[in-house]
Every structure is written in structure tokens, then in C-alpha cells.
ZANU-132461 format. One record per atom (N, C-alpha, C, O): residue number from 1; x, y, z; chain. Coordinates in Angstrom, 3 decimals, m for minus. Example, Ala and Ser with C-alpha at 12.3 -4.5 7.8 and 13.67 -1.06 7.14 Angstrom:
<recs>
1/13.190/m5.690/7.800/A $
1/12.300/m4.500/7.800/A $
1/13.200/m3.300/7.800/A $
1/14.236/m3.319/8.465/A $
2/12.850/m2.250/7.080/A $
2/13.670/m1.060/7.140/A $
2/12.900/0.030/7.870/A $
2/13.409/1.138/8.039/A $
</recs>
This chain:
<recs>
1/0.842/m1.174/0.000/A $
1/0.000/0.000/0.000/A $
1/0.889/1.240/0.000/A $
1/1.668/1.443/0.931/A $
2/0.781/2.051/m1.015/A $
2/1.605/3.243/m1.145/A $
2/1.009/4.390/m0.337/A $
2/m0.210/4.539/m0.246/A $
3/1.882/5.185/0.241/A $
3/1.430/6.345/0.998/A $
3/1.181/7.514/0.060/A $
3/1.887/7.680/m0.934/A $
4/0.194/8.313/0.369/A $
4/m0.060/9.512/m0.426/A $
4/1.028/10.547/m0.138/A $
4/1.802/10.414/0.810/A $
5/1.064/11.558/m0.961/A $
5/2.066/12.613/m0.797/A $
5/1.918/13.292/0.565/A $
5/2.910/13.519/1.258/A $
6/0.684/13.615/0.948/A $
6/0.451/14.283/2.236/A $
6/0.828/13.374/3.407/A $
6/1.375/13.840/4.406/A $
7/0.540/12.101/3.284/A $
7/0.893/11.164/4.352/A $
7/2.413/11.048/4.481/A $
7/2.942/10.997/5.591/A $
8/3.112/11.006/3.343/A $
8/4.579/10.949/3.397/A $
8/5.153/12.202/4.031/A $
8/6.120/12.126/4.788/A $
9/4.563/13.365/3.728/A $
9/5.032/14.619/4.339/A $
9/4.828/14.588/5.846/A $
9/5.712/14.989/6.602/A $
10/3.672/14.115/6.283/A $
10/3.394/14.053/7.719/A $
10/4.325/13.065/8.421/A $
10/4.874/13.370/9.480/A $
11/4.502/11.885/7.829/A $
11/5.375/10.887/8.445/A $
11/6.827/11.348/8.468/A $
11/7.556/11.061/9.417/A $
12/7.248/12.063/7.426/A $
12/8.628/12.550/7.427/A $
12/8.830/13.567/8.542/A $
12/9.890/13.588/9.167/A $
13/7.836/14.408/8.802/A $
13/7.930/15.352/9.927/A $
13/7.991/14.615/11.260/A $
13/8.798/14.959/12.124/A $
14/7.151/13.613/11.428/A $
14/7.160/12.827/12.672/A $
14/8.524/12.170/12.863/A $
14/9.087/12.193/13.958/A $
15/9.043/11.589/11.797/A $
15/10.343/10.916/11.900/A $
15/11.462/11.896/12.228/A $
15/12.349/11.577/13.021/A $
16/11.434/13.076/11.634/A $
16/12.494/14.046/11.874/A $
16/12.376/14.722/13.238/A $
16/13.393/14.985/13.879/A $
17/11.170/15.006/13.688/A $
17/10.988/15.744/14.939/A $
17/10.911/14.857/16.174/A $
17/11.240/15.299/17.275/A $
18/10.484/13.623/16.006/A $
18/10.360/12.720/17.156/A $
18/11.318/11.536/17.035/A $
18/12.045/11.221/17.977/A $
19/11.314/10.887/15.881/A $
19/12.114/9.678/15.707/A $
19/13.613/9.910/15.754/A $
19/14.333/9.150/16.401/A $
20/14.094/10.935/15.087/A $
20/15.537/11.196/15.061/A $
20/16.088/11.562/16.435/A $
20/17.116/11.008/16.825/A $
21/15.464/12.461/17.189/A $
21/15.984/12.716/18.539/A $
21/15.976/11.478/19.433/A $
21/16.904/11.271/20.214/A $
22/14.930/10.653/19.322/A $
22/14.918/9.415/20.105/A $
22/16.050/8.490/19.691/A $
22/16.682/7.859/20.538/A $
23/16.306/8.407/18.403/A $
23/17.384/7.570/17.895/A $
23/18.741/8.069/18.394/A $
23/19.611/7.268/18.737/A $
24/18.918/9.383/18.434/A $
24/20.172/9.962/18.929/A $
24/20.366/9.612/20.402/A $
24/21.465/9.233/20.809/A $
25/19.310/9.736/21.199/A $
25/19.402/9.414/22.625/A $
25/19.753/7.940/22.812/A $
25/20.589/7.608/23.652/A $
26/19.132/7.063/22.048/A $
26/19.418/5.629/22.160/A $
26/20.863/5.333/21.735/A $
26/21.560/4.565/22.399/A $
27/21.308/5.935/20.643/A $
27/22.675/5.691/20.168/A $
27/23.709/6.183/21.186/A $
27/24.688/5.485/21.453/A $
28/23.506/7.362/21.752/A $
28/24.441/7.887/22.750/A $
28/24.402/7.039/24.011/A $
28/25.441/6.794/24.624/A $
29/23.211/6.586/24.408/A $
29/23.103/5.744/25.605/A $
29/23.857/4.430/25.413/A $
29/24.567/3.980/26.313/A $
30/23.705/3.831/24.262/A $
30/24.409/2.572/23.995/A $
30/25.916/2.790/23.984/A $
30/26.665/1.976/24.525/A $
31/26.363/3.881/23.373/A $
31/27.806/4.157/23.333/A $
31/28.340/4.442/24.736/A $
31/29.496/4.129/25.022/A $
32/27.523/5.030/25.619/A $
32/27.975/5.303/26.985/A $
32/28.049/4.045/27.838/A $
32/28.852/3.978/28.768/A $
33/27.221/3.046/27.535/A $
33/27.290/1.788/28.279/A $
33/28.597/1.068/28.016/A $
33/29.137/0.408/28.904/A $
34/29.105/1.189/26.809/A $
34/30.362/0.548/26.440/A $
34/31.530/1.381/26.961/A $
34/31.388/2.577/27.216/A $
35/32.674/0.739/27.114/A $
35/33.858/1.522/27.440/A $
35/34.124/2.461/26.282/A $
35/33.891/2.110/25.125/A $
36/34.605/3.641/26.584/A $
36/34.811/4.641/25.534/A $
36/35.892/4.162/24.571/A $
36/37.035/3.926/24.964/A $
37/35.501/4.020/23.273/A $
37/36.481/3.596/22.269/A $
37/37.378/4.773/21.876/A $
37/37.135/5.902/22.301/A $
38/38.411/4.516/21.071/A $
38/39.230/5.630/20.586/A $
38/38.365/6.638/19.826/A $
38/37.322/6.291/19.273/A $
39/38.819/7.881/19.813/A $
39/38.036/8.964/19.219/A $
39/37.678/8.690/17.770/A $
39/36.537/8.913/17.366/A $
40/38.634/8.209/16.974/A $
40/38.379/7.974/15.549/A $
40/37.308/6.903/15.354/A $
40/36.487/7.005/14.443/A $
41/37.312/5.886/16.198/A $
41/36.301/4.830/16.097/A $
41/34.922/5.351/16.521/A $
41/33.903/4.995/15.929/A $
42/34.910/6.186/17.542/A $
42/33.661/6.769/18.005/A $
42/33.040/7.647/16.913/A $
42/31.828/7.611/16.705/A $
43/33.859/8.426/16.222/A $
43/33.368/9.265/15.125/A $
43/32.809/8.391/14.003/A $
43/31.756/8.702/13.447/A $
44/33.497/7.312/13.666/A $
44/33.010/6.404/12.627/A $
44/31.676/5.756/13.005/A $
44/30.780/5.633/12.170/A $
45/31.555/5.350/14.254/A $
45/30.313/4.716/14.712/A $
45/29.155/5.706/14.639/A $
45/28.078/5.361/14.152/A $
46/29.361/6.929/15.115/A $
46/28.293/7.929/15.066/A $
46/27.945/8.310/13.631/A $
46/26.774/8.525/13.316/A $
47/28.938/8.394/12.767/A $
47/28.664/8.707/11.358/A $
47/27.853/7.588/10.709/A $
47/26.901/7.857/9.977/A $
48/28.222/6.341/10.971/A $
48/27.485/5.203/10.417/A $
48/26.058/5.161/10.956/A $
48/25.115/4.938/10.197/A $
49/25.895/5.374/12.257/A $
49/24.549/5.378/12.847/A $
49/23.720/6.541/12.309/A $
49/22.511/6.405/12.121/A $
50/24.358/7.679/12.060/A $
50/23.658/8.826/11.506/A $
50/23.140/8.567/10.111/A $
50/22.095/9.094/9.729/A $
51/23.847/7.771/9.353/A $
51/23.399/7.418/8.001/A $
51/22.374/6.293/8.038/A $
51/21.382/6.332/7.310/A $
52/22.604/5.308/8.868/A $
52/21.768/4.108/8.877/A $
52/20.349/4.330/9.393/A $
52/19.454/3.549/9.072/A $
53/20.125/5.379/10.185/A $
53/18.773/5.574/10.722/A $
53/17.772/5.886/9.614/A $
53/16.593/5.556/9.736/A $
54/18.226/6.515/8.540/A $
54/17.307/6.940/7.486/A $
54/17.074/5.866/6.421/A $
54/16.112/5.965/5.659/A $
55/17.911/4.867/6.350/A $
55/17.795/3.857/5.294/A $
55/16.427/3.159/5.295/A $
55/15.839/3.010/4.223/A $
56/15.900/2.728/6.433/A $
56/14.589/2.068/6.386/A $
56/13.449/3.008/5.992/A $
56/12.387/2.550/5.571/A $
57/13.662/4.313/6.127/A $
57/12.602/5.282/5.858/A $
57/12.793/6.004/4.530/A $
57/12.192/7.053/4.299/A $
58/13.616/5.454/3.672/A $
58/13.897/6.102/2.391/A $
58/12.618/6.348/1.600/A $
58/12.467/7.405/0.986/A $
59/11.697/5.391/1.604/A $
59/10.459/5.534/0.840/A $
59/9.596/6.670/1.379/A $
59/8.813/7.248/0.624/A $
60/9.715/7.004/2.656/A $
60/8.927/8.091/3.228/A $
60/9.473/9.443/2.770/A $
60/8.708/10.349/2.441/A $
61/10.801/9.572/2.752/A $
61/11.421/10.848/2.423/A $
61/11.497/11.114/0.919/A $
61/11.698/12.256/0.504/A $
62/11.342/10.095/0.118/A $
62/11.517/10.241/m1.325/A $
62/10.447/11.166/m1.917/A $
62/9.253/10.882/m1.817/A $
63/10.878/12.269/m2.530/A $
63/9.994/13.184/m3.210/A $
63/9.239/14.151/m2.331/A $
63/8.390/14.889/m2.830/A $
64/9.520/14.175/m1.023/A $
64/8.784/15.050/m0.112/A $
64/9.103/16.519/m0.383/A $
64/8.244/17.376/m0.175/A $
65/10.292/16.826/m0.833/A $
65/10.664/18.209/m1.102/A $
65/10.141/18.743/m2.423/A $
65/10.291/19.930/m2.712/A $
66/9.534/17.895/m3.219/A $
66/9.001/18.303/m4.516/A $
66/7.555/18.790/m4.363/A $
66/6.937/18.622/m3.311/A $
67/7.043/19.381/m5.411/A $
67/5.639/19.806/m5.411/A $
67/4.739/18.579/m5.403/A $
67/5.131/17.503/m5.856/A $
68/3.532/18.752/m4.884/A $
68/2.570/17.656/m4.804/A $
68/2.211/17.196/m6.223/A $
68/1.660/17.979/m6.997/A $
69/2.512/15.944/m6.577/A $
69/2.231/15.471/m7.929/A $
69/0.733/15.311/m8.211/A $
69/0.323/15.272/m9.371/A $
70/m0.085/15.218/m7.152/A $
70/m1.518/15.044/m7.334/A $
70/m2.283/16.366/m7.332/A $
70/m3.488/16.387/m7.585/A $
71/m1.589/17.463/m7.049/A $
71/m2.263/18.763/m6.968/A $
71/m2.590/19.280/m8.364/A $
71/m1.896/18.991/m9.338/A $
72/m3.656/20.044/m8.426/A $
72/m4.061/20.668/m9.684/A $
72/m3.141/21.854/m9.945/A $
72/m3.075/22.757/m9.112/A $
73/m2.423/21.888/m11.078/A $
73/m1.470/22.979/m11.333/A $
73/m2.149/24.334/m11.486/A $
73/m1.490/25.360/m11.318/A $
74/m3.439/24.376/m11.798/A $
74/m4.152/25.638/m11.967/A $
74/m4.720/26.168/m10.648/A $
74/m5.154/27.318/m10.571/A $
75/m4.716/25.340/m9.630/A $
75/m5.265/25.724/m8.338/A $
75/m4.279/26.612/m7.610/A $
75/m3.087/26.307/m7.558/A $
76/m4.770/27.725/m7.040/A $
76/m3.920/28.638/m6.267/A $
76/m4.033/28.284/m4.800/A $
76/m5.076/27.830/m4.330/A $
77/m2.942/28.499/m4.086/A $
77/m2.944/28.193/m2.646/A $
77/m3.416/29.367/m1.858/A $
77/m3.486/29.300/m0.631/A $
</recs>
């Protein structure tokens, strides 16, 4: 079942405003439980986690920055 453009916009906002901060807190908490690794390894882990959080949600973010494809081009906002 494909999401509509408006639904993708709403879900992308939820993911960015709620999901990403929660993911950051979880990632930092997990890294704090472990003994502190060398700085270069810690930077690599955070960079990888920063990229990997969005991979499952690629379909939600795809095309959200574009104009609504279902909107009437003659309609004024």
C-alpha cells in the first residue's frame, strides 16, 4: 500500500521531529554503556549510525521536497 504525498510529508515530519531525537538518545546511551572507544572509532560509529537511521525510511522521504504530484497545477494556494 503506497502512501499519499500528504501522508509521506506528515510521516517525514514525525520521523524528523520525534524519531531522530529518540534515535540519537538511544545511540548515545548505547555508546555510553560501552567503554569509551578511541576517538576515531567513536566518530566512525556515530557517522554510520547517523546514516543508517534513514535507510529504512527512504520511501517516506523520497519526493517530499518536490511539489505535490496530485495537486491541480491551476489551483492557487
